[in-house]
C-alpha positions as CSV (number, residue, x, y, z in Angstrom):
1,X,-13.4,-4.2,-79.7
2,X,-14.0,-5.1,-83.0
3,X,-12.3,-3.2,-86.0
4,X,-15.0,-2.3,-88.8
5,X,-13.9,-3.8,-92.1
6,X,-12.7,-1.0,-94.4
7,X,-14.9,0.3,-97.1
8,X,-13.5,0.4,-100.6
9,X,-14.5,3.5,-102.4
10,X,-16.4,3.2,-105.4
11,X,-14.0,4.4,-108.6
12,X,-13.5,4.0,-112.4
13,X,-11.3,1.1,-113.6
14,X,-8.2,2.1,-114.9
15,X,-7.4,1.9,-118.6
16,X,-5.2,-0.9,-120.1
17,X,-2.5,1.7,-120.0
18,X,-2.7,2.8,-116.6
19,X,-3.3,-0.9,-115.2
20,X,-0.1,-2.0,-117.4
21,X,1.8,1.2,-115.8
22,X,1.2,0.1,-112.1
23,X,2.0,-3.5,-113.0
24,X,5.4,-2.8,-114.3
25,X,5.9,-0.4,-111.1
26,X,5.2,-3.2,-108.8
27,X,6.2,-6.2,-110.4
28,X,8.7,-5.2,-112.9
29,X,6.8,-6.6,-115.9
30,X,3.7,-6.4,-117.7
31,X,0.9,-8.9,-116.7
32,X,-2.4,-8.1,-118.3
33,X,-0.8,-7.3,-121.7
34,X,1.6,-5.1,-123.3
35,X,1.8,-1.6,-124.2
36,X,2.5,-2.7,-127.9
37,X,-0.7,-4.9,-128.2
38,X,-2.6,-1.6,-129.4
39,X,-0.2,-1.7,-132.9
40,X,-0.5,-5.5,-133.6
41,X,-1.1,-4.2,-137.4
42,X,2.0,-1.9,-137.3
43,X,4.1,-4.7,-136.0
44,X,2.8,-7.3,-138.4
45,X,2.5,-5.2,-141.5
46,X,5.2,-2.6,-141.7
47,X,8.5,-4.7,-141.9
48,X,9.9,-4.0,-138.4
49,X,12.8,-6.3,-137.3
50,X,12.2,-7.9,-134.4
51,X,14.6,-6.4,-131.6
52,X,16.0,-9.9,-130.4
53,X,16.9,-10.2,-134.5
54,X,18.3,-6.9,-134.2
55,X,20.5,-8.0,-131.6
56,X,21.7,-11.1,-133.1
57,X,23.2,-8.9,-135.9
58,X,24.6,-6.3,-133.0
59,X,26.5,-8.9,-131.5
60,X,27.9,-10.5,-134.6
61,X,28.9,-7.6,-136.7
62,X,32.3,-8.4,-136.7
63,X,31.8,-12.0,-138.0
64,X,29.3,-10.4,-140.8
65,X,30.2,-7.2,-141.5
66,X,28.3,-7.4,-144.8
67,X,25.5,-6.2,-142.4
68,X,27.6,-2.8,-141.9
69,X,25.4,0.0,-143.8
70,X,22.2,-2.4,-144.1
71,X,18.9,-0.3,-143.2
72,X,16.9,-1.8,-140.0
73,X,13.3,-0.5,-139.2
74,X,12.5,-0.9,-135.2
75,X,9.5,-0.1,-133.2
76,X,9.2,-0.4,-129.5
77,X,8.1,1.0,-126.1
78,X,11.0,3.4,-124.3
79,X,11.5,1.6,-120.8
80,X,14.6,3.7,-119.9
81,X,16.1,7.2,-120.5
82,X,19.1,8.9,-119.1
83,X,20.2,12.4,-120.1
84,X,23.8,12.9,-119.4
85,X,26.8,15.7,-120.0
86,X,30.5,14.7,-121.0
87,X,33.3,15.9,-119.1
88,X,33.8,18.3,-121.9
89,X,30.1,19.9,-121.2
90,X,28.4,18.2,-124.4
91,X,24.8,16.6,-123.7
92,X,24.1,13.3,-124.9
93,X,21.6,10.6,-124.1
94,X,20.9,6.9,-123.9
95,X,17.5,4.9,-124.3
96,X,16.3,1.4,-124.1
97,X,13.3,0.4,-126.3
98,X,11.6,-3.2,-126.2
99,X,8.9,-5.2,-128.1
100,X,7.5,-8.4,-127.6
101,X,10.6,-10.3,-128.5
102,X,13.2,-8.3,-126.6
103,X,15.0,-5.1,-125.6
104,X,18.0,-3.3,-127.0
105,X,19.8,0.3,-125.9
106,X,21.1,3.2,-128.0
107,X,23.3,6.2,-127.6
108,X,22.6,9.5,-129.0
109,X,25.3,12.2,-129.4
110,X,25.6,16.0,-130.4
111,X,23.2,16.7,-133.1
112,X,21.6,13.3,-133.0
113,X,20.6,13.8,-129.5
114,X,19.4,17.5,-129.8
115,X,17.4,16.2,-132.8
116,X,15.7,13.2,-131.1
117,X,15.4,14.2,-127.5
118,X,11.9,15.3,-127.5
119,X,11.1,11.7,-128.1
120,X,12.9,10.3,-125.3
121,X,10.3,9.5,-122.7
122,X,9.4,6.4,-120.8
123,X,6.3,5.1,-121.8
124,X,6.8,6.5,-125.6
125,X,6.1,4.2,-128.6
126,X,8.6,4.8,-131.4
127,X,9.9,3.4,-134.7
128,X,13.3,3.8,-135.8
129,X,14.9,3.9,-139.0
130,X,18.9,3.3,-139.2
131,X,22.2,1.4,-140.0
132,X,25.0,0.3,-138.2
133,X,28.6,1.9,-139.1
134,X,31.9,1.6,-138.0
135,X,33.1,4.1,-135.1
136,X,35.3,7.4,-136.0
137,X,38.7,6.1,-136.2
138,X,37.8,2.6,-134.9
139,X,37.8,0.1,-137.3
140,X,36.8,-2.8,-135.2
141,X,34.2,-1.0,-133.1
142,X,30.5,-0.2,-134.1
143,X,27.8,2.0,-133.8
144,X,23.7,2.3,-134.8
145,X,23.3,5.7,-136.8
146,X,19.4,6.6,-136.3
147,X,18.5,8.7,-139.2
148,X,14.7,9.1,-138.3
149,X,12.8,8.6,-135.3
150,X,8.8,9.0,-134.8
151,X,5.8,8.1,-132.9
152,X,4.6,5.0,-133.5
153,X,1.1,6.1,-133.6
154,X,2.2,7.7,-137.1
155,X,3.8,4.9,-138.9
156,X,0.1,4.2,-140.6
157,X,-0.3,7.5,-142.2
158,X,3.5,8.3,-143.4
159,X,4.6,4.9,-144.3
160,X,1.4,3.3,-146.4
161,X,1.8,3.5,-149.8
162,X,-0.9,1.4,-150.7
163,X,-3.6,-1.5,-149.1
164,X,-4.3,-4.6,-150.9
165,X,-7.0,-6.6,-150.0
166,X,-8.3,-9.9,-151.4
167,X,-11.0,-12.5,-150.5
168,X,-13.3,-15.2,-151.9
169,X,-16.4,-13.4,-153.3
170,X,-18.6,-15.5,-150.7
171,X,-17.3,-13.3,-148.0
172,X,-18.3,-9.8,-149.4
173,X,-21.3,-8.6,-148.1
174,X,-23.3,-5.1,-148.0
175,X,-21.9,-3.9,-144.9
176,X,-18.4,-4.5,-146.1
177,X,-18.9,-2.5,-149.1
178,X,-20.6,0.3,-147.0
179,X,-17.7,0.2,-144.5
180,X,-15.0,0.5,-147.2
181,X,-17.2,3.3,-149.2
182,X,-17.4,5.7,-146.2
183,X,-14.0,5.1,-144.7
184,X,-12.3,5.8,-148.1
185,X,-14.4,9.0,-148.5
186,X,-14.0,10.1,-145.0
187,X,-10.2,9.6,-144.9
188,X,-8.8,11.6,-148.4
189,X,-5.1,11.0,-148.8
190,X,-2.2,9.6,-151.0
191,X,-2.1,6.1,-150.5
192,X,-4.1,3.5,-152.7
193,X,-6.6,1.0,-152.4
194,X,-6.9,-2.1,-154.1
195,X,-9.7,-5.0,-153.4
196,X,-9.5,-8.4,-155.5
197,X,-12.0,-11.0,-155.3
198,X,-10.4,-14.5,-155.9
199,X,-12.2,-17.7,-156.8
200,X,-9.4,-20.4,-156.7
201,X,-11.3,-23.3,-157.9
202,X,-11.6,-21.6,-161.5
203,X,-8.6,-19.3,-160.9
204,X,-10.7,-16.0,-161.6
205,X,-9.9,-12.8,-159.9
206,X,-11.4,-9.8,-160.2
207,X,-10.0,-6.5,-158.8
208,X,-11.0,-2.8,-158.0
209,X,-8.8,0.0,-157.4
210,X,-8.4,3.7,-156.3
211,X,-7.2,5.7,-159.1
212,X,-8.4,9.7,-159.1
213,X,-8.6,9.6,-155.0
214,X,-6.6,8.2,-152.4
215,X,-7.1,7.5,-149.0
216,X,-5.3,8.0,-145.6
217,X,-4.7,4.9,-143.5
218,X,-6.6,5.4,-140.3
219,X,-7.9,3.3,-137.0
220,X,-10.9,2.8,-138.2
221,X,-9.7,0.9,-141.1
222,X,-7.1,-1.0,-138.9
223,X,-9.9,-2.3,-136.6
224,X,-12.3,-3.4,-139.4
225,X,-9.3,-5.2,-141.2
226,X,-8.1,-7.1,-138.0
227,X,-11.8,-8.1,-137.1
228,X,-12.4,-9.9,-140.4
229,X,-10.0,-12.9,-140.7
230,X,-11.2,-13.8,-144.2
231,X,-9.2,-10.6,-145.5
232,X,-6.1,-11.0,-146.7
233,X,-4.2,-7.7,-146.2
234,X,-0.8,-6.5,-147.8
235,X,0.4,-3.4,-147.1
236,X,2.9,-1.7,-149.6
237,X,5.1,0.8,-147.8
238,X,6.6,3.9,-149.2
239,X,10.4,3.6,-150.0
């Protein structure tokens, strides 16, 4: 008796996020890409320290104590979370984040755990601000004190003070002008926008700058900037 070939049901293709989640579950690694691929603009322009470089500092604080108190900005994907209770009944948590360069782990105690625990979810993309300090009454041991934690998707809106774009005049076209005009009007905010036309041969520069009205950094603008390699982009951050 011949067994009929099973019919594969017709179904919608997984999104990249779903595909990556299943790949990680089965193989232990991402194969089709990385969940942070959607945040390439942020990773390039918002002055995040790569995690492998952060770990170098973390592992050598005793040799280079000048790194104590230095502010670090990190962005990554949460890959592991543990919610725990001490012997005295106090809640605390630990989590691991990874970026394209490596991974690192953190502990959150007491008020910090209460403050940030809602972000502690596997698959969440976050950015962190903090610094190293000596542990209480332990001058030869160190810890990383997280000051702020936010969703990575919000960094464009809250950290962008201004955008500066420069290009050769030959790359300017009608579609580009129309896009910038429409996008800035549709996304009002507090960030400023500057575009400069640079003629290196004659060393000429002409610039246009928003003065009365600002704009809010947005995904459409990011996509446009990333799809036009002739544009040189500089993001100035809120201090």
